[in-house]
PAVEXPA-475667 format. One line per field, with one value per residue (C-alpha): residue number from 1; y, z, x. Coordinates in steps of 0.5 Angstrom, whole numbers, padded with zeros to 4 digits. Layout:
N
k <- NUM  ...
v <- Y  ...
w <- Z  ...
u <- X  ...
// end
This chain:
434
k <- 1  2  3  4  5  6  7  8  9  10  11  12  13  14  15  16  17  18  19  20  21  22  23  24  25  26  27  28  29  30  31  32  33  34  35  36  37  38  39  40  41  42  43  44  45  46  47  48  49  50  51  52  53  54  55  56  57  58  59  60  61  62  63  64  65  66  67  68  69  70  71  72  73  74  75  76  77  78  79  80  81  82  83  84  85  86  87  88  89  90  91  92  93  94  95  96  97  98  99  100  101  102  103  104  105  106  107  108  109  110  111  112  113  114  115  116  117  118  119  120  121  122  123  124  125  126  127  128  129  130  131  132  133  134  135  136  137  138  139  140  141  142  143  144  145  146  147  148  149  150  151  152  153  154  155  156  157  158  159  160  161  162  163  164  165  166  167  168  169  170  171  172  173  174  175  176  177  178  179  180  181  182  183  184  185  186  187  188  189  190  191  192  193  194  195  196  197  198  199  200  201  202  203  204  205  206  207  208  209  210  211  212  213  214  215  216  217  218  219  220  221  222  223  224  225  226  227  228  229  230  231  232  233  234  235  236  237  238  239  240  241  242  243  244  245  246  247  248  249  250  251  252  253  254  255  256  257  258  259  260  261  262  263  264  265  266  267  268  269  270  271  272  273  274  275  276  277  278  279  280  281  282  283  284  285  286  287  288  289  290  291  292  293  294  295  296  297  298  299  300  301  302  303  304  305  306  307  308  309  310  311  312  313  314  315  316  317  318  319  320  321  322  323  324  325  326  327  328  329  330  331  332  333  334  335  336  337  338  339  340  341  342  343  344  345  346  347  348  349  350  351  352  353  354  355  356  357  358  359  360  361  362  363  364  365  366  367  368  369  370  371  372  373  374  375  376  377  378  379  380  381  382  383  384  385  386  387  388  389  390  391  392  393  394  395  396  397  398  399  400  401  402  403  404  405  406  407  408  409  410  411  412  413  414  415  416  417  418  419  420  421  422  423  424  425  426  427  428  429  430  431  432  433  434
v <- 0045  0051  0048  0041  0045  0048  0042  0039  0045  0045  0038  0038  0044  0042  0035  0038  0043  0038  0033  0038  0040  0033  0029  0022  0024  0025  0031  0031  0034  0035  0032  0033  0028  0026  0027  0023  0022  0023  0019  0022  0019  0011  0010  0012  0008  0002  0003  0003  -0003  -0008  -0007  -0013  -0012  -0012  -0006  -0002  -0005  -0004  -0007  -0003  0003  0002  0001  0007  0011  0007  0007  -0001  -0002  0003  0003  -0005  -0008  -0013  -0019  -0015  -0011  -0018  -0020  -0018  -0018  -0025  -0028  -0023  -0024  -0031  -0030  -0026  -0029  -0037  -0035  -0029  -0028  -0035  -0035  -0029  -0033  -0036  -0029  -0025  -0027  -0027  -0019  -0017  -0020  -0016  -0010  -0010  -0011  -0006  -0001  -0003  -0001  0005  0008  0009  0006  0012  0015  0022  0025  0024  0028  0024  0024  0020  0018  0015  0011  0008  0007  0003  -0001  -0003  -0004  -0009  -0012  -0014  -0016  -0021  -0024  -0023  -0026  -0029  -0028  -0026  -0023  -0018  -0015  -0015  -0007  -0008  -0011  -0006  0000  -0004  -0004  0004  0006  0002  0005  0012  0010  0008  0014  0018  0014  0014  0022  0023  0018  0021  0028  0025  0026  0019  0019  0020  0015  0009  0013  0016  0011  0006  0012  0014  0007  0004  -0003  -0006  -0003  -0005  -0012  -0012  -0010  -0014  -0020  -0019  -0019  -0025  -0029  -0034  -0035  -0036  -0041  -0045  -0045  -0048  -0053  -0056  -0056  -0060  -0065  -0066  -0063  -0058  -0060  -0060  -0060  -0053  -0050  -0042  -0040  -0033  -0028  -0030  -0037  -0037  -0033  -0038  -0044  -0041  -0039  -0045  -0049  -0044  -0044  -0037  -0033  -0030  -0023  -0025  -0027  -0020  -0016  -0019  -0019  -0012  -0010  -0013  -0009  -0003  -0005  -0007  -0002  0005  0006  0003  0007  0014  0011  0010  0017  0020  0015  0017  0024  0023  0019  0024  0029  0026  0023  0020  0016  0014  0011  0008  0004  0002  -0001  -0005  -0007  -0009  -0013  -0017  -0018  -0021  -0026  -0028  -0026  -0023  -0027  -0026  -0027  -0022  -0017  -0018  -0017  -0010  -0006  0001  0000  -0002  0004  0009  0007  0007  0014  0016  0014  0017  0024  0024  0020  0019  0020  0023  0018  0011  0005  0006  0004  0004  0004  -0002  0000  0005  0005  0009  0010  0009  0017  0017  0020  0017  0014  0013  0007  0009  0014  0013  0014  0014  0015  0021  0019  0025  0029  0023  0022  0029  0028  0029  0024  0019  0020  0024  0030  0028  0034  0032  0027  0021  0016  0011  0012  0005  0001  0005  0003  -0004  -0004  -0001  -0005  -0012  -0012  -0013  -0014  -0008  -0003  -0007  -0003  -0008  -0007  -0004  0000  0005  0010  0008  0007  0007  0000  0000  -0004  -0010  -0016  -0012  -0009  -0009  -0016  -0015  -0010  -0016  -0017  -0009  -0008  -0014  -0011  -0004  -0006  -0010  -0003  0001  -0003  -0004  0004  0005  0000  0002  0010  0016  0021  0028  0033  0036  0042  0044  0038  0036  0043  0040  0033  0035
w <- -0012  -0009  -0002  -0006  -0009  -0003  0001  -0005  -0004  0003  0006  0011  0015  0014  0017  0023  0024  0024  0028  0034  0034  0033  0037  0038  0034  0026  0021  0014  0008  0001  -0005  -0012  -0013  -0006  0002  0006  0013  0017  0024  0029  0035  0037  0040  0034  0030  0034  0033  0025  0025  0029  0024  0020  0012  0011  0015  0013  0008  0007  0000  -0003  0001  -0003  -0010  -0009  -0008  -0013  -0018  -0019  -0025  -0029  -0026  -0025  -0030  -0029  -0026  -0020  -0019  -0019  -0013  -0006  -0004  -0001  -0007  -0007  0001  0000  -0005  0000  0006  0004  -0002  -0001  0007  0008  0003  0006  0009  0002  -0001  0003  0000  -0007  -0006  -0003  -0009  -0014  -0010  -0010  -0017  -0018  -0014  -0018  -0024  -0022  -0018  -0021  -0018  -0017  -0010  -0012  -0009  -0014  -0015  -0015  -0015  -0009  -0012  -0019  -0016  -0010  -0015  -0020  -0014  -0011  -0018  -0020  -0013  -0013  -0020  -0018  -0013  -0018  -0024  -0023  -0026  -0032  -0033  -0027  -0032  -0038  -0040  -0044  -0037  -0033  -0037  -0037  -0030  -0029  -0034  -0031  -0024  -0027  -0031  -0025  -0021  -0027  -0028  -0021  -0020  -0027  -0025  -0018  -0021  -0026  -0024  -0023  -0029  -0033  -0031  -0035  -0041  -0040  -0036  -0042  -0046  -0039  -0037  -0040  -0037  -0044  -0047  -0041  -0041  -0048  -0048  -0042  -0046  -0051  -0046  -0042  -0046  -0048  -0040  -0039  -0045  -0042  -0035  -0038  -0042  -0036  -0032  -0037  -0038  -0030  -0026  -0021  -0019  -0023  -0022  -0022  -0022  -0020  -0014  -0016  -0016  -0023  -0022  -0016  -0020  -0026  -0021  -0019  -0026  -0029  -0023  -0024  -0032  -0032  -0038  -0039  -0038  -0031  -0030  -0032  -0029  -0022  -0023  -0026  -0019  -0015  -0018  -0016  -0009  -0008  -0011  -0011  -0003  -0002  -0006  -0004  0004  0002  -0001  0006  0010  0005  0006  0014  0014  0010  0015  0021  0020  0027  0026  0019  0023  0029  0023  0020  0026  0027  0020  0019  0026  0024  0016  0018  0023  0020  0013  0009  0012  0014  0022  0021  0018  0024  0029  0026  0032  0031  0023  0024  0029  0024  0019  0023  0026  0019  0017  0023  0023  0015  0013  0005  0006  0012  0012  0012  0014  0008  0009  0005  0009  0006  0010  0014  0020  0027  0030  0038  0038  0035  0029  0023  0017  0011  0006  0001  0005  0005  0011  0013  0019  0020  0022  0020  0026  0030  0029  0032  0038  0044  0047  0044  0042  0047  0044  0037  0033  0034  0030  0034  0030  0036  0039  0038  0039  0046  0047  0046  0051  0056  0056  0053  0048  0041  0037  0040  0037  0031  0024  0021  0028  0026  0032  0033  0034  0028  0022  0015  0014  0016  0022  0024  0020  0013  0015  0009  0008  0004  0010  0012  0005  0004  0011  0009  0002  0005  0010  0005  0000  0006  0010  0003  0002  0009  0009  0002  0002  0005  0004  0005  0002  -0004  -0002  0003  0002  0009  0011  0007  0010  0015
u <- -0039  -0035  -0035  -0032  -0027  -0025  -0025  -0020  -0015  -0016  -0017  -0012  -0014  -0021  -0020  -0016  -0021  -0026  -0023  -0022  -0029  -0032  -0027  -0031  -0036  -0037  -0038  -0039  -0035  -0037  -0034  -0036  -0041  -0042  -0042  -0037  -0038  -0031  -0031  -0026  -0023  -0022  -0029  -0032  -0027  -0028  -0036  -0035  -0030  -0034  -0040  -0042  -0040  -0048  -0048  -0042  -0038  -0030  -0030  -0036  -0032  -0026  -0030  -0033  -0026  -0022  -0028  -0026  -0030  -0026  -0020  -0018  -0024  -0030  -0026  -0024  -0030  -0034  -0029  -0032  -0024  -0024  -0021  -0015  -0014  -0014  -0008  -0004  -0005  -0005  0001  0004  0005  0006  0012  0016  0021  0023  0022  0027  0033  0030  0028  0035  0038  0033  0034  0042  0042  0037  0041  0047  0044  0040  0046  0053  0059  0063  0064  0062  0055  0049  0043  0037  0029  0028  0021  0023  0029  0024  0019  0023  0027  0020  0017  0023  0023  0015  0016  0021  0016  0010  0012  0019  0026  0027  0020  0022  0028  0024  0023  0017  0013  0016  0013  0006  0006  0009  0003  -0002  0000  -0001  -0007  -0011  -0009  -0011  -0018  -0020  -0019  -0023  -0029  -0030  -0031  -0036  -0043  -0046  -0051  -0045  -0041  -0043  -0043  -0036  -0033  -0032  -0028  -0024  -0022  -0015  -0016  -0017  -0011  -0007  -0009  -0008  -0001  0000  -0002  0003  0008  0006  0002  0009  0010  0002  0002  0008  0005  -0001  0002  0006  0000  -0003  0002  0004  -0002  -0002  0005  0011  0019  0021  0014  0014  0012  0010  0004  0002  0002  -0002  -0007  -0007  -0008  -0014  -0016  -0015  -0019  -0025  -0025  -0023  -0020  -0013  -0016  -0018  -0011  -0008  -0013  -0012  -0004  -0004  -0009  -0004  0001  -0002  -0003  0004  0008  0004  0003  0010  0014  0010  0012  0019  0020  0018  0022  0028  0027  0027  0033  0037  0035  0039  0046  0046  0040  0043  0049  0044  0041  0047  0050  0043  0043  0050  0050  0044  0046  0053  0050  0044  0044  0038  0033  0025  0028  0034  0029  0024  0030  0031  0027  0030  0029  0022  0021  0024  0019  0013  0014  0016  0008  0006  0009  0008  0003  0001  -0006  -0011  -0016  -0017  -0022  -0026  -0034  -0040  -0047  -0051  -0057  -0059  -0054  -0055  -0048  -0046  -0046  -0053  -0051  -0056  -0052  -0057  -0056  -0051  -0047  -0039  -0035  -0028  -0024  -0019  -0012  -0008  -0010  -0010  -0003  -0001  -0006  -0002  -0008  -0005  0003  0007  0010  0006  0009  0016  0019  0022  0025  0026  0019  0016  0022  0023  0016  0018  0023  0019  0013  0016  0011  0014  0008  0004  0009  0011  0010  0005  0000  -0006  -0010  -0015  -0010  -0005  -0009  -0005  -0006  -0014  -0016  -0020  -0022  -0020  -0014  -0009  -0007  -0001  0002  0007  0010  0010  0014  0019  0020  0021  0026  0030  0030  0032  0037  0041  0041  0043  0049  0051  0050  0050  0045  0043  0038  0038  0033  0028  0023  0024  0021  0014  0014  0008
// end
């Protein structure tokens, strides 16, 4: 118990020490209800990445940490991850070209609403601002207009995000033998689903009516997350609870980490007026010639580099690539991993390792755009590219499928802020970015 509490309070320091002592090997750390194996170095990361799901399962690892049964509900618990990935890959990612101008319109509307139009300096909580803007732009793609402007819906989404995190923390503390007994009391999923149904029921019923009348396609059929989920629900005979659990779960995946990442990026931007001006020049040139398109956003190499460097230098987490052993496994370094063990990769220390990043403890905003120019490889150094030495998105077959949408959305939000606003820090936050 004391060792677990010590790790919770000093996790960054202990991970740094373990990474140095066990590079290209593993070590274990205590949590309140389990031991977790920490994998260090690219070779070991490649080892666990290549393991099939019947040896080391990503989905089971995520369920273990997120406590899916209590945070996201039984429908999400029943999903092996394939259905969620399919919706993201086949609908969300393929639709990026059509979503870019829609997101830009929503972001511009939200900025005008949340930031007053005078020319005086305003002191604002960056995280609150970015959480609200991200929720609005995400909702535009997930439930469409006008639901994305419905304050009741936004309130439900924000409550769900907060409840998800609180429940995950509590359920990870509760001993395993008490989880089933206490889980139903802690979980807010039924409450959140019921609240969402009150707001979304009219839209769901109208869409069902149109599907019954016209079939799978009709003029003006919405192209949004709610409709994609509804299409699958009806074809599988699923209930509205299925639709709402999936919709709310998708919101958590799309909003929470995006808003946290954007907050760090914005603080880095506010700390460097020279970088801000260089990015403004890049954004203005591309938007004036091509507009707010997926193509123009993909050409913003400096902005892409700036975002990737911010995530490298100041990650919102310290570990990634969650796995759970489905059977006993021997790793390539000879380590025996018993069935049921949870493994994660330590990427926080690796992102500050001189072996992989020159001047690793220096924030270099255009580090990755220079790499593009030097070796001519535009894909390798993109923010969305996961590798054994860059792990915010995970790595391998189960790397975050929504990263392409997330990066495009973040670019739209940041680009609009860069062009229309000047920034400066209102305190000493930058001193704590690492």
